[in-house]
PLY file of the C-alpha trace (Angstrom):
ply
format ascii 1.0
element vertex 192
property float x
property float y
property float z
element edge 191
property int vertex1
property int vertex2
end_header
-16.78 -2.23 33.49
-13.15 -3.09 33.74
-10.66 -1.53 31.34
-10.17 -4.68 29.15
-13.90 -5.34 29.02
-14.69 -1.70 28.16
-12.07 -1.79 25.41
-13.52 -5.02 24.00
-17.08 -3.62 24.06
-15.95 -0.44 22.30
-14.12 -2.48 19.68
-17.20 -4.56 18.88
-19.41 -1.48 18.91
-17.05 0.13 16.38
-17.23 -2.96 14.17
-21.03 -2.98 14.41
-21.13 0.72 13.51
-19.04 -0.01 10.44
-21.33 -2.87 9.41
-24.25 -0.44 9.50
-22.22 2.30 7.75
-22.20 4.57 10.80
-18.70 5.87 10.27
-18.86 8.84 12.63
-20.04 6.61 15.47
-17.29 4.08 14.71
-14.72 6.88 14.69
-15.91 7.97 18.13
-15.48 4.41 19.45
-11.91 4.28 18.13
-11.18 7.56 19.88
-12.69 6.23 23.13
-10.49 3.13 22.80
-7.45 5.40 22.60
-8.49 7.16 25.80
-8.42 3.76 27.52
-5.19 2.70 25.81
-3.22 5.67 24.54
-1.19 4.75 21.49
-3.14 1.55 20.85
-2.06 0.26 17.45
-5.43 -1.25 16.53
-7.45 1.83 17.49
-5.09 4.28 15.80
-4.77 2.18 12.64
-8.53 1.79 12.45
-9.05 5.51 13.02
-6.59 6.38 10.23
-8.16 3.87 7.85
-11.63 5.20 8.53
-10.53 8.83 8.13
-8.94 7.98 4.79
-12.15 6.27 3.65
-14.10 9.36 4.68
-11.84 11.55 2.53
-10.05 13.06 5.51
-6.61 12.05 4.26
-4.70 14.87 5.93
-6.13 13.81 9.31
-5.39 10.16 8.52
-1.78 11.09 7.79
-1.56 12.92 11.13
-2.86 9.86 12.98
-0.38 7.60 11.16
2.47 9.99 11.90
1.55 9.81 15.58
1.31 6.02 15.34
4.75 5.66 13.72
6.23 8.02 16.29
4.77 5.93 19.10
5.50 2.57 17.43
8.50 3.14 15.15
8.89 -0.61 14.61
5.43 -1.08 13.05
6.05 -1.76 9.35
2.35 -1.74 8.46
1.89 1.72 9.94
4.86 3.00 7.92
3.40 1.41 4.78
-0.02 3.00 5.35
1.62 6.36 6.00
3.68 6.07 2.82
0.64 4.98 0.81
-1.39 8.01 1.89
1.52 10.39 1.40
2.04 9.06 -2.12
-1.66 9.61 -2.84
-1.34 13.15 -1.46
1.58 13.88 -3.79
4.14 14.00 -0.98
6.61 11.86 -2.91
9.75 12.44 -0.82
7.96 11.81 2.45
6.20 8.78 0.95
9.52 7.34 -0.17
10.98 7.76 3.30
8.00 6.04 4.96
7.95 3.18 2.44
11.70 2.64 2.77
11.22 2.42 6.53
8.43 -0.15 6.00
10.61 -2.41 3.84
13.55 -1.97 6.20
11.38 -3.21 9.08
9.71 -5.95 7.04
11.50 -6.86 3.79
8.65 -9.25 2.96
6.01 -6.51 2.88
5.25 -6.75 -0.85
2.79 -3.84 -0.84
5.49 -1.53 0.49
7.90 -2.58 -2.29
5.17 -1.86 -4.83
4.37 1.54 -3.29
8.06 2.42 -3.21
8.31 1.49 -6.88
5.41 3.80 -7.75
7.13 6.69 -5.98
10.39 5.96 -7.79
8.58 5.69 -11.15
6.92 9.04 -10.50
10.38 10.53 -9.98
11.70 8.74 -13.10
14.23 6.81 -11.00
13.78 3.72 -13.11
16.87 1.78 -12.01
15.72 1.89 -8.40
12.11 1.18 -9.43
13.23 -2.01 -11.21
14.87 -3.23 -8.00
11.71 -2.53 -5.95
9.44 -4.13 -8.56
11.60 -7.22 -8.80
11.36 -7.59 -5.03
7.59 -7.11 -5.24
7.19 -9.74 -7.97
9.38 -12.19 -6.04
7.09 -11.81 -3.05
3.85 -11.77 -5.07
4.59 -13.68 -8.29
0.92 -14.18 -9.18
-0.11 -10.55 -8.74
-0.16 -8.80 -12.12
0.34 -5.27 -10.78
4.06 -5.47 -10.12
4.63 -7.25 -13.43
2.62 -4.62 -15.27
4.61 -1.75 -13.76
7.89 -3.58 -14.38
7.01 -3.97 -18.07
6.11 -0.27 -18.26
9.47 0.67 -16.71
11.29 -1.54 -19.21
9.44 0.23 -22.04
10.39 3.62 -20.57
14.02 2.46 -20.48
13.82 1.23 -24.13
14.27 -2.37 -22.99
11.60 -3.84 -25.22
12.93 -7.41 -25.04
12.47 -7.41 -21.27
8.98 -5.94 -21.61
8.02 -8.60 -24.17
9.23 -11.32 -21.78
6.95 -9.94 -19.08
3.99 -9.72 -21.47
4.58 -13.36 -22.39
4.79 -14.27 -18.70
1.53 -12.42 -17.97
-0.24 -14.25 -20.79
0.25 -17.41 -18.75
-1.85 -16.26 -15.80
-3.28 -12.77 -16.45
-4.05 -12.47 -20.17
-6.09 -9.28 -19.68
-3.06 -7.47 -18.26
-0.91 -8.84 -21.08
-3.41 -7.62 -23.66
-3.54 -4.20 -22.01
0.25 -3.93 -22.15
0.25 -4.95 -25.81
-2.34 -2.25 -26.59
-0.53 0.44 -24.61
2.98 -0.33 -25.80
2.41 -1.71 -29.28
4.58 -4.69 -28.34
3.49 -8.22 -29.13
4.46 -11.47 -27.49
3.93 -14.93 -28.92
1.10 -16.98 -27.39
1.93 -19.12 -24.41
1.38 -22.80 -25.14
0 1
1 2
2 3
3 4
4 5
5 6
6 7
7 8
8 9
9 10
10 11
11 12
12 13
13 14
14 15
15 16
16 17
17 18
18 19
19 20
20 21
21 22
22 23
23 24
24 25
25 26
26 27
27 28
28 29
29 30
30 31
31 32
32 33
33 34
34 35
35 36
36 37
37 38
38 39
39 40
40 41
41 42
42 43
43 44
44 45
45 46
46 47
47 48
48 49
49 50
50 51
51 52
52 53
53 54
54 55
55 56
56 57
57 58
58 59
59 60
60 61
61 62
62 63
63 64
64 65
65 66
66 67
67 68
68 69
69 70
70 71
71 72
72 73
73 74
74 75
75 76
76 77
77 78
78 79
79 80
80 81
81 82
82 83
83 84
84 85
85 86
86 87
87 88
88 89
89 90
90 91
91 92
92 93
93 94
94 95
95 96
96 97
97 98
98 99
99 100
100 101
101 102
102 103
103 104
104 105
105 106
106 107
107 108
108 109
109 110
110 111
111 112
112 113
113 114
114 115
115 116
116 117
117 118
118 119
119 120
120 121
121 122
122 123
123 124
124 125
125 126
126 127
127 128
128 129
129 130
130 131
131 132
132 133
133 134
134 135
135 136
136 137
137 138
138 139
139 140
140 141
141 142
142 143
143 144
144 145
145 146
146 147
147 148
148 149
149 150
150 151
151 152
152 153
153 154
154 155
155 156
156 157
157 158
158 159
159 160
160 161
161 162
162 163
163 164
164 165
165 166
166 167
167 168
168 169
169 170
170 171
171 172
172 173
173 174
174 175
175 176
176 177
177 178
178 179
179 180
180 181
181 182
182 183
183 184
184 185
185 186
186 187
187 188
188 189
189 190
190 191
């Protein structure tokens, strides 16, 4: 088989393995794809994702570090690296990776959210507000950024701002609004 055809066959075999929950076999296909195309973004990203799903997060981080070294302009790879580092408690390294992701793609809402979580963890609330505002601009109907933004406002004793967010959430995600009211003790008038 020619190189492109072999790559394509391996890719579809990997997908089929995943459909039938044969993760180890799929992982082998992704590795074979990388032999054919060293540094292939799809194969490396898929390998890292699968390793993370399998609980092999340290290995997944290694693969993503290699991917970002090989493709330093790949914002998604930087985001995935930052996400896993944040999960692993590597806050400073996660922040660096997530900042690189938003530098490369300022519209990558997930990276803004991840950066905010790192900043919240470090109690850097002023910076977290900036990241969360960017996230909510990019994803205005996702409740997660709004929820975290309200929590930061509460932590900064800015209850009026938190109440505004609770009121806003009542308009499209009443469960999140109710959760914030329970957790914070703040109440917002009903949205009409």
